[in-house]
N, C-alpha and C positions, 0 to 999 in steps of 0.2 A: 577373522584372519586376525594374527597377533604378529608385530614384527620386532625382533630385538636387534641391534644394531652393536652392543656394546657391554660390558659388565654395569657400566654407570646408567647406560639407558635402560637395562633391567632391572637396576635398583629404582631408577625412577617410574618404570611402569608400574612396579610393585608399590611404591609408594602411591602412586596415583589411584590404583586399583583399590588399596585400602582406605585412602581418604573417601573415593567415591562410594565403598561400600558402607562406611561410617556415616556420609552423608544422608544414604538412603535411608539408613535406620532414624537418622535425627530427622529426617522429612517425613517420618511416618509413613515408610513406602511398605513397611511390612503387611504381609495379608491381613485383611480387617478380620476382627473376630466376631460371634456373634450367628444368629440364625440370618436366613436369606432374607427374611423379611426386613431385620436392620440394614442389612447391606444395601437393599433396593429402595429404602426409603428415599436417599438423597435423589434418586432418578425417577421417582414418581410423579414430581410434576411435569417431568418431559413425556413420559409418556402418557400422561393422562391428555397433554397439549396434543401429542399424536392422535390419540381418539378422537379430540374434538376435530382437528382436521379431517380426519376420516370420516366423522359423521357430517362434516361441511362438503365435503366432497362427493358424498352419497346421497345427500339430502334430497327428496324428505324420506328416505328409508328408513332412517333410526325413529322417525314418528309413526311409520307407517309398517312395523315390520314384518308383518304378514300379508300385506298386501299391495306391495311396492318392490320392484327391483330396479336395483342400478344397471344404468345402459340403456340399450334399446332392444326390442324383441327382434333375437337372432338366435344363434347357437344357445343362449341361455334359456330358451322355451323347450329346446329340445333336451337339454340335460334336464329340466323339469319333469317333462314328460318319463324319461327315464326312470327318474328316481320315484315319482308316482307310481309306475308300473311295479318296480321292486315292493313300494309299500303296498299295493293293493292287486297284486297278482290273483292272492287267493278267493278274492271277492268274486274273481272270473272263473273259479275252479280250475286256475292255470298255475304253473310255477314261475317264479322270477325269470327262470333263465328259458322262459318262450313265450312271446307274446302272439297272443291270440287276438290282437286287435289292431295290428298292421301287417300289411301284406295279404289282407285276405282274399282268398278263402285259405291259403297256405299256411299262414303265418310267419312268426319270424323269430329266430333265434337270437338271445342277447348274451353278451358276454360275461360268464359268472368270474372269470379271470381279470384281473387287470395289473399291468404293471406300474401303475399309477396308484398303486395299493392304498398310499396313506390318504388320498381323498376318498376313494371310492369304498373303502371298508370303514371309515370312520362316519362316513355320509350314511351307510347303511345303518350304523349303528345309532346315531342321532334322528334317522327316521323312525325309530322304533317308538320315538316318543314326541317329535316335532314333524312339522309339514315340510314338504319341500322348501316352499318358499322361503320358511323360517330357516332352514339348514342353509338354503344357497345364499341368503343375506348374512348368514352368520359367518360363512366363510370368506365372502368377498371384503365385510367390513376388517375381519380380523387379519386379512392380507395386508390392509392399509396399517393397521396398528404393527404387526408383528414385522412387517418391512421395516417400520421405522426403530423397532426396536433392536432388531439383529444388527441393523447396519449403524445402529449408535455404539453398540459394544464392541463391533471390529473396528469403526473410527476411534473409539476411544482406547481402544488395545495398541494402535498404531501411532497415537498421537499423544496420549496421556494426557486429555483436556476433555472437562465434559462440555464444555460451551462449543468448541469445535465438535464434537462428536454429536451434540442436539443438533448444528448445522447440517452435518454428513445426514442422519437419520431423517431431517426433516426433507434434506433435499432427494432421497428415494422414495418417501413419501408421496412427496407432490411430483414427481416425476411424470411426464405424459405418457411413456411408455406404461407403467402402471395402469394411469387411469384409462388408456383405450383399450388395454389387454381385458382389463376387468369388465367394460361395457359387454362383453359376449362371451368370456372363456373362464370359469371359476379355476380352472388347472394353470391355465397362464397367467391369471391373478395372482397366484400364489409365487410372489417372487421372493418370499422372507428368508427361504432356506438357504439360497445361495449366499449371501453375507456371513451367515451362521457356519457353513461349509468352509469359507475362507478364513474365517475366525478359528476354526479349529485346525486347520491346515497350518496356520501361522504356531498356532500352540505347539503342534506336533514337530514342527522345524525348530523350534526352540528347545523340546525336550520330547525324544521320541522313547516316550513311556508306551508301556500297556495301556494305561488310562487314556492317554491321548490318542491313542491308535483307537481305542473302543469310541471314543467321542468323535472322531473322525468317520468312522464308520457308520455311526448312527447319523451325523448330518448328510452323510452321503445317501442313506437312505432316504432320507425327508427330501432332500433335493430329488432323486431320481423317483420316489413314491407318489409327487406332486404332479411332476412333467417329464415326461423321457426328452422332451427336448431341453429342459434346463438342465437335467443330467447330462447329457451330450455336452452340452454347451460348458457346464463347469467342467467338466472332465478336458477339454480344449483349455480352459485357464490354467488348471493346474500343470499340465505337462509345459504349456508356454512359459507361465511364471516362475517355475522352476528352472526351467532353462535360463531365463533372463538373471534371475536372481544366482545360481550358480556361476554362469558365465560372468556376470560382473565381478564377484569374487574373486575367480579364476586372473582375471585381467589385470584386478588392481596388485595382486600377489606378483603378478609376472612384472608387471611394471616397477614396482617397486624395488624387487631383486635385480632388473636391469639398471637402475638409477642407484642403488646402494648395493656395489657389488660384495661388501663385505659384511652384509647383514644377514643373520639367519632369519628365514621366513618360514613360519609354520606352513606346511604344504594344506591347500583344501581339497579336503577328503571327503568322501559319502560313506559312514559308518555302515557296516553289516549288518548291524542290529536293526538300523534307519530302515535299510532297503527290505530286509525281511518283515518286518512290521507293514509297510508300502505294499507289499504284494498279498500280505495277509488281509489287509483292508479291503485291495481290489478285488482279489478271490472271493471275499464274503460278501460284497456289493454285489458281484456278477452271479454267484450262487443263487441270490435271494431274487435279483431282477430279472435274468436271462431266461430262466424257466416260465415266470410270467409273461415275460415278453413275447415268447413264443406261443405259448399256450393262447393269450389273448389274440394274437394275429390270425392264430388257425381258426379259433370260435368265430372272429368279425370275418374272415374271408373265407368261411365254409361257404360253399357252393351248392346252388340247389338241384334239379334236374334239368336247369335250363340256365346255365351260365349265359352272361352277357357281358358285352364291352363295357369297361368302366366307365362311369358317368364323368362330368367335367371336376365335379369336385374330389373324385377318388383319383384322380389323374397326377400322377408324380414323373413328367416328363421334362425336357428341358425348358419348353414355353412356359409351363407352369412355375418352374425355378427361377426364370428370368422375370416373371411378371410379381413373383412373392420378392424379390430381391430389394434391396436398399440401392440408393443411389447418395453419392457424397453430399448433396444439397440437404437430403432428408434429417442430417444431423443438424444442420444449422438454420434450416427454416422453421419458424414456430408454428405450434398446432393452429389451425384456423380459427378453432372455437376459443383462441385465449381472446379477451377482451382488450388487453392492452397492447399486445403484440402480432396478434393474428392477422391486421390487417396489413401486415409486410407480406407475408404468402397469398393472401387475396388478392393483393394488387401488384405483385410483382412475378409470383409464380402460380399462380390458380391451378394449372394443368401439369406442374412438374412434379406433382407426388400423390399419391393415393391414400386412401384413411388411414391404413395400417401401417406403412412406413412413414408418415407423417409423425406416428406416435414416438419416432427416433429423436425426435429433436431435445437435446441436453441441456439449454438452457445459456444464454451468453455468460451469467454470471458464473456458471461452472466451468465453464469453455477458458474464461479470463483465469480463473483460479488455477486451472489446471495448467493452463500456460506459464502463468507464472512459478509453479511449483518446477514445470519441467527446466525452464531456465535456471532455478536453483541448484538442481540436480548437475546440470552440465555446466554450471559456472566453475573456474577454477579457484580451489579452496587452499590454504596454507599448509595445514595438517588435519588430519582426522581428529585430533585431540582436541585441536581449537573448536572444532563442530561440538564434540561430546561433552566438553568441560569447559565451559568459557572462562575465561580469566577476568574479563571486565564485572565489576561489582552490579550493576543493572542488570546484566545479561545472568549472573550467578543467582541473583535474587529471581527474575523469572524463571529461569529454569529448576532453581529449588521448590520454587512455590508450585509449578507444573507438577513436579514429580511429588510434591505434598497433596495435590488434588487427586490423586487417583491411586487407590490399592495396588495396581498393578505393576509390574515390573517396568522398567526404566525402557521405551525403545530401542532396540539394536539393529545394526545394521539398515539406518532409512533408505540410504541410496540404493543398496540391492534391493529393497523392497519396490522402490521405484521403479528401477530397471525393470524388474520383471512386470510390474504393474503397465510400464510403457509398452515393453515388447506385446503383453498379451492385449493391449488396447489397438495395435498396428495389427495384430494377427484377427482380433474379433472385427474391426473394420474391412479387412480383406476379405475375409469370408462372409459379410454380411453383403457383397456385392454381387451383381449375376455371374454364372459361370462362363458365359460368353458376352463378347462386346460384338454388336452387329453393325456393321460399315458397308452398307449396301447391299450385297447379296453375301457376303462372306460374314462368317464368324469366327471371331477370335478367343481361345480358350482366355480364360482369366484364371488366377490360383487358386478360387472358390470352387472350378470345375470337378476338384478333387471330393467335394462333396456329394457328387454324383454317385461316386461308387464306393464311397464310405457307409453314407447315408440315404441310400436313394429313397428310402421313405418323407425323406425332409423336403418341404417345399417352397416354405416359409423362408427365406434366408435371413430376412432381415431381423428374424428373432434373434439372431447371434449378437444384435445389437445389444442386448441386454446385458452383455459380460462388458460391452466397452461402455455402458452407462456406468455400470459398478465401479469400473477402471478410473473413470473421470472422477467421479465424487472421491474417490479413495485419494487422488492424486491434486485435487482441489483442496480437500481437508488438510493433507501435508503443507500444502504452500501457505495456508490459513493457519495452521500451527505455527508454522516458522513465522509468519508476520505477527502473530498475536505476542509470540516470545518476547519481539522485540520493539514494543510497544509498551507505553505506561500502563499501570494498572487501573482497569475500568475503559482504556480507550479500545481494548482489543473485545471486549465485550460489546461494546456500543458499535464496531464495525461488523460483528458478527448480526446481532441486531437489525443493523442497516442491509446487510447481503440476505438475510432471512428473509424480510419484507420484499426486495426488490426480486429475489426468486421467486416467491409467492406469486406476486403482480407479473412476470414472464412466464410460469409455468402452467399455473392453475387454468382448467379446462371449464370452470364454473364461475358465474353463470354464462349462459343458461345451464340449469341443473339438468342432468343425463338420468333420467330414471321413466318408467311406465309403470301404471298402475294395473295389477292384476283384476280381472273381472271375476264378479261373484257368478254371475251366470253367464251361458253361450252367447254371444250376439248373433243377432238376425236371425239367418236362416237355421243355425246350428240348434237354435231353440227348439225349433220344430223337430228337427232331427231327435233330439233328446226324448219330447214329447210324443213320439209316434210310436208304434208298435207294430214292429216286422222282426223276421226271423233271420233275414240275410245281411249282406252287409252294405256298404254304402262306398261310392268314388266322387271326389271332390275335383271339380273342374274350375281353374286350371290345373292339371296333374304334374304338378311341380317335380323336379327331379327327387330322386329318393332317398332317404335318410333321416334320421332322427335332427340334422341340423339343417336341412333343406326345406323339408314341408314341415317346419316347427312349429308355425301357427295352427295348422291343421291338426297338427298332435296335441298342443296345449290345450284347444278347445275341444279335442276330443275327451280330455278329463271329465269335461264336465257333460258332453252329450253322451258319452258312455256307448258308444255303438263302434261294432267293428269296421274297419275300411281298406280299400286297398292302397291308399297311398300311405307313404312311411317305410315301404321295405327296405332293405340294405342292398347293394351292389350285388350281384350274380346270386341274389334270391329268386326265388319262382314269382313271388310279389312283383318285383322289379320286371320281369321280362314280359308278365302279364301286362303291367303299365304301360310299357312301349307299344304294345299292342294294341290298346284302347285309349291310346293318347290323344287322338283325334274325335272329339264328341260330334262332330259334322260327318263322321263317314257311316256310311249307312249299317254297316255290319257291326258296328261299335256296339248298339242294344242288345243283338243277338247273342255276340260272344260276352256281355256281361250277365245277361241272364242263366247261360251255360255255367258261369263260375258261381253262381249263388249270388251275385252282387244285384240287387232287387229295386236300389234306390240310387239316384243322382242327384247332387248337389250343384249346381252351376252357379258361379259367383262370376256378374257379367262386369262389375267395373275391373274386378283384378284381372279376369280372362283377359280385357282389351287391353291392359296395360301390360299383361306379358306375353299376347298370341294374338289378338284381334286385329282387324283391320278398319271394320265400319263400327257404328255406335254401337250399343250395347243393345238397343231397341231392335237393330236389324240385325246383328248377329245371331239373336236368341231364335229368330225367324228360319234359322237356317237349320236347326238340330232334325234330327232324323225322324221319321216314323217309330212308334215301339217305347216312345216316353211320354207318358202321360203326367201333366203336370199336376200335383195336389195341392202345394201353395205358391206363392210368390211374396216376400218379404222385403218390404221396401223401407228400410232406416237407414239412419247415416252410421256406418262403422266402417273400418275398413276394407271392406269387400264389396260394398256397393249394394244393390238388389239382389237377393239370392234367390232362386228359383229351387225347389222341391220336387222330383220328378219320381214316379213310379215306373219299372222298367216292364213293360207289356208285350214285348217282341217274343217270338218262340227262342227256344236255345237254339244256339248254332251245333252244327255235326262236326265242323272242322274249324282248327282254331290256330292262326298262324302266329310262329314264335320266330322274332327277329334276332340271331345270335352272330357268332363270328365276327365280321369286318365292319358290321352294321352300328352306327352311331346311335345316340339317344335321338328321339325324332322332334323337330319343331313344326310348325304350321306355314304355310306359305299361301295366304289368301284363302283359308279353312281347308287347303291339301296338304297332305302330310309330307314332308321331306325328311329322307335319311341320307346320309354321304356314307359312302363305301369305299374301304382302301383297296383290297383284294380279292378278298375273299368272303362273302356273304352269307350267312345261312339262313334258309328260312324251313323252320322245323314247322311240318304240318299234323298237327294232334288231331285224332280221330276220336272223338267221343261218342261215334254212333253205334258203337258196340260189333261192327261189320264192316268188311270193304266197302268205298266207296268209290265212284267215277265221278270226277269233276272237271270243269274248264278252268282253267288256271289264267288270271289276266295280271300281269304285273306292271304299273307304271313305271318307265324307265328312262332317265335325262342324262345328258351328258354335260361335263363343265367346261372344259376346254383339253384340246389336243386329239388326236384319234386316239380310239378305245377300243380294240375289238374284245367281246365278252361271248359268254357260253354260260348254259343255263345243264346244270348236271345234277341227274339223280343215279348216286351210285357210280357203276362203271358206264351210265348210258348218257351220252349227250343228247337233251332234248331239243337244244336250239343253239344257234351260232349267229353272231351278228357283229357289225360294227357303229359305233356312233363318232360322227364327226361335229367339232365346233359346240353348237348349243343344240344338237339332235334332241328331238324328245318323241319316245314312240312308247309300246306295251308289248311286252312279252306275252304272246299269247299261246298257250298250250291246250289245244281241242280238247283232249282226253286225256286225264292225269289218273291213274289208277290207283288209290290212297288205300294200302293195306289198314287191316284192322288197329295194329299198334303205331300206323303213322306212317311219315316219311320225311326226309332230309332232301333240299333243293339248295345247290351250292352255286350260288350266281358267282362267275370269277371273270374277273377284269383284267387285261393288260395294258402297256402302252404307258407313257410318262404319266407320272401324277401331279395333282395341281395343288399346287401351295394355296394355303388359304391364308386370309388377312387375319390379324389379332381377334377379332371381333365376330368373326367365323368359326376362327378356331375355340374361343372361348364357349360360345352359344352351342357348338355340336363337338366338341373335345378330342378334335383331332387336329391335326395341322398340314395334311394332306388327305385327298382324296381322289377318286377316279370319276366315280358315278355317282346318282343319288335315284332312289327309288320311293314311290309313294305304298299306299296300303295295298296289300295282295285282296283280289277278289274273286270269290271261288261262284261258279253258278252249277247246278246239278247237271249233269248228261244223263238224258234219258236212255233206258237198256233198250 
């Protein structure tokens, strides 16, 4: 915005602009010439420092690049398995798009298309000549380095100060958010492209050329192509930032016009060419990402013959959104693993934050500097000219020195930039909060509830805090740059060095170092599986929930024992439906059903089973396994699973197999008895493998939760039985004679009455917030003709 009140003012403005342009040339602010290598040399020591910090944060991964992984065993093991399958599918006579090793005997389709294509396809390229562990470590380590580099250039662009840019880049490298996300997810670790996108956005705003539009398009693809979450978040940032930036200019122009009625104010308008290029960039990104996103969702969600209710990990309901949201304290309470300030959280708020939201800690240093910048933004100044072109000799010298320090153009509209950042900070903070505030039994909607409608697939609202962290770093850098310009030479650098040390001490999560070592061979009983010869598949107990990121330990060790297993199928797959049927190893029918499905061996991990589902000591639990399982070998070594038992399935194959669908939740055990919760309509599909019609007695254990619940068991249009359960009633539905056709049949268990609201623990276990009834495992007894 330019304001011209008179001819004299116009002449003065022209003289000031001409002098300013001359000063720019004298200060050496013209674009640097030479190769990109010569231009990057001054930054080389800074980037080497970032690399050293990355090596320190992930140590000793750098020293054992092929055998260690940063973080702890979690989703990263699932990612290693997926990459292992892509690299080795041909060795099993299979294709990368379909795994014969999980969800046995049905197999499991894998997505060949990914909206996060930057990570996916670059990984597949590197897998041609690297192991999955090396590719994973390369991505994680480079994410720390590149995050620092891109933030460095962004801060340098808005402050024109290398030392301040160094501090901003370091703050981004050392942030708790990045360190925590990198412990389990390679996609979420790649925070480096968001600062690059913002930099390209600022360059485009300065000059809406076709070249800058192309750079903005590429940066947008990099963000969206690494994490669909970050792509959505940066889209929110862009809209809000532009609103704040534009609103500030309009408000200032209007205020000046009101204060100076005789002045001529150049209107703040949006150029049509700029709008056209922006729309072109948005359209280009959507044309690339949207089809990939839809196709990947179709491939992932493609159901088998027996689709089932989603598991806890696949839920995207209100309760999961509340659980994955941030709280205000999350931004100011230090990460517990920090050795300097982590005691604050451990002593005063040990139960106020969870592991993931604890990563939102910004750092007291950054908060203070950002608040200082905000105070500067809102304090009253005499004129804009005094800010942009200081008259005092010392300030003039510092200002020119700052310009000389950078080949980039001097910063323009810093206050408008800060306004956009402040507004983006507030919006990110609000959207990272829960969608509802619960007071007693009442849920009060909060602004973030809008995300439930815009992006229903988003569960971890706290991840929106990544935008807030970026904004805080940029605001803090603006405040630090302002302060440094007004300090004597040398003192500003000393201040930045001091703040860097303080930030390192309060933000770093090591020691202790977060890493785990990859095994050279499968531990415990899995080594026995690897050396055994059999043609069928195995099932491992406890039979965790499905997916590559829940049964990730089993999947990782499968890369070494190389035998197909039931575990690891995805939601709505046939393998997952079967897992829910044979979830209970103590059910007398489980061995027979396993044998029917070609699963001829069972692995039982006693220590893990007790921790996950057991009640008695491991020695007592194992005695309750049913006949039809012949012990082949017991392996007693110290590993994460405890003693491992390897059984051969010797039971005769079952003719009838029940599949639990509809409103039935995932199963769990209560004193070795199976428990499934049901809301309204549970489906028991009876699959007949005998090849002929059968008549059987059907027994279904059923219990009430609370309130009065009438129920009915229906086959087609025929009501087989009606009843009512009150309070804590327990009974068994007994159908003396049910004819099961050759193609099988479906039984619907339908319940009425008021639903019982579950507590958060039960809801997390079963993946539901309410239920009416609970049932056990269906039993079949042949009926003599």
